[in-house]
C-alpha positions as CSV (number, residue, x, y, z in Angstrom):
1,M,65.2,132.1,43.4
2,S,64.4,130.4,46.6
3,L,62.2,133.1,49.3
4,R,64.8,132.1,51.7
5,K,67.6,133.0,49.5
6,D,66.0,136.5,48.8
7,F,65.5,137.1,52.2
8,D,69.0,136.4,53.8
9,D,70.9,137.8,50.5
10,K,68.8,141.2,51.5
11,R,69.6,140.9,55.1
12,E,73.1,139.8,54.9
13,R,73.9,143.0,52.9
14,L,71.3,146.0,55.2
15,T,73.1,144.2,58.0
16,Q,76.7,144.7,56.8
17,L,75.5,148.2,55.5
18,T,74.4,148.9,58.8
19,L,77.6,148.0,60.5
20,D,79.9,149.6,58.4
21,N,77.8,152.7,59.2
22,A,77.0,152.5,62.9
23,N,78.4,153.6,66.3
24,L,79.6,151.3,69.0
25,D,76.4,151.5,70.7
26,I,74.9,149.7,67.8
27,K,77.4,147.0,67.1
28,R,77.5,146.1,70.8
29,F,73.7,145.6,70.3
30,F,74.2,143.4,66.8
31,A,77.1,141.5,69.2
32,L,74.5,141.2,72.4
33,D,71.7,139.5,69.9
34,S,74.4,137.2,68.2
35,S,75.6,136.3,71.6
36,A,72.0,135.4,73.6
37,Y,71.3,132.9,70.8
38,R,74.9,130.4,71.7
39,E,73.5,127.2,73.0
40,G,73.6,127.6,76.9
41,A,71.5,126.0,79.7
42,L,69.3,126.6,76.6
43,S,69.3,124.8,73.4
44,V,69.8,127.0,70.0
45,Q,66.9,125.0,69.1
46,T,64.8,126.0,71.7
47,K,66.4,129.8,71.8
48,E,65.4,129.5,68.2
49,L,61.4,128.6,68.6
50,L,61.3,131.9,71.6
51,G,62.5,133.8,69.2
52,L,60.4,132.8,66.7
53,V,57.3,133.7,69.0
54,A,58.2,136.7,70.5
55,S,58.8,137.6,67.0
56,L,55.0,136.6,66.0
57,V,53.6,138.2,68.9
58,L,55.6,141.2,68.0
59,R,54.2,140.9,64.3
60,C,57.8,141.4,62.6
61,D,58.0,139.5,59.2
62,D,61.7,139.9,59.1
63,C,62.5,138.4,62.6
64,I,59.9,135.6,61.9
65,F,61.6,134.9,58.1
66,Y,65.0,134.7,60.1
67,H,63.7,132.7,62.8
68,L,62.3,130.4,60.6
69,G,65.2,129.6,58.5
70,R,67.3,129.4,62.0
71,C,64.6,126.8,63.4
72,K,65.5,124.5,60.2
73,D,68.9,125.2,60.2
74,E,69.0,123.8,63.7
75,G,66.6,120.9,62.7
76,V,63.5,122.0,64.1
77,E,60.5,119.4,63.0
78,D,57.1,120.5,61.9
79,A,55.0,119.3,64.6
80,E,57.2,121.3,67.0
81,L,56.9,124.1,65.1
82,L,53.5,124.0,64.7
83,E,53.2,124.2,68.7
84,A,55.4,127.0,68.6
85,L,53.3,128.8,66.2
86,N,50.6,127.9,68.6
87,I,51.9,129.6,71.1
88,A,52.2,132.4,69.4
89,L,48.9,132.7,68.0
90,V,47.4,132.4,72.0
91,V,49.3,134.9,73.6
92,G,49.5,137.5,70.7
93,G,45.7,136.6,69.3
94,S,44.2,137.0,66.1
95,I,46.2,139.8,65.3
96,V,49.2,136.8,64.7
97,I,46.9,135.0,62.0
98,P,48.6,137.0,58.9
99,H,52.1,136.6,60.1
100,L,51.1,133.2,60.7
101,R,49.9,132.6,57.2
102,R,53.1,134.3,55.8
103,A,55.0,132.0,58.4
104,M,53.4,129.0,57.5
105,E,54.5,130.1,53.6
106,Y,58.0,130.8,54.4
107,W,58.5,127.5,56.1
108,L,56.5,125.2,53.2
109,D,59.4,126.6,50.8
110,L,62.3,126.2,52.9
111,N,61.0,122.3,53.2
112,K,61.4,122.5,49.7
113,A,65.2,123.0,49.8
């Protein structure tokens, strides 16, 4: 099984579990998060790259993997991804490196599919 399939299956299961038990405020936040990444003045691709950079700087591997998958779905090219990863490294500093390593492994796995 691929890294993405494992991640997506677990994320979907846990999201559904959360929403099934969530109050209105939690459900509203999930809806806000979804709507923020829709096409607007910025393309979906740009928004996913922004989400990826923020996730790297905040050091959230789940978020990084999610945004990498979305970047792949939106047709982000390797060169575009590498520039975004570089921005995250510059902004976040060396503490981002372990997350950058895992991001690279995940991206390369996505490209095998």
